[in-house]
C-alpha positions, 0 to 999 in steps of 0.5 A, a space after each residue: 332375377 331368374 337365373 337364367 335371366 341373370 345369365 342371359 343378361 351377363 352374357 349380352 352385357 359381357 359381348 358388348 364390353 367386348 365389341 366395344 373394346 375390340 372396336 377401341 383397340 382397331 380405332 387406336 391402332 389406324 389412328 396410329 399407323 394413321 398418325 406414324 405417316 403424317 408430314 413435316 410440320 404434324 409428325 409425332 415428335 421423338 422426346 428426348 430421354 433427358 427431358 423426359 427421365 421417367 420413360 428410361 
């Protein structure tokens, strides 16, 4: 495989991975913001430290 072809393939692959990562990150924060605003039966719970001591 010539160096130019390898360089072009790596460039395209890196660009695709960065786009996928950016979309997933944006999607995560969008879903997180939406779930913070949900009403009482669907809201995010705050779990106490006694139940999950490893999260202290």
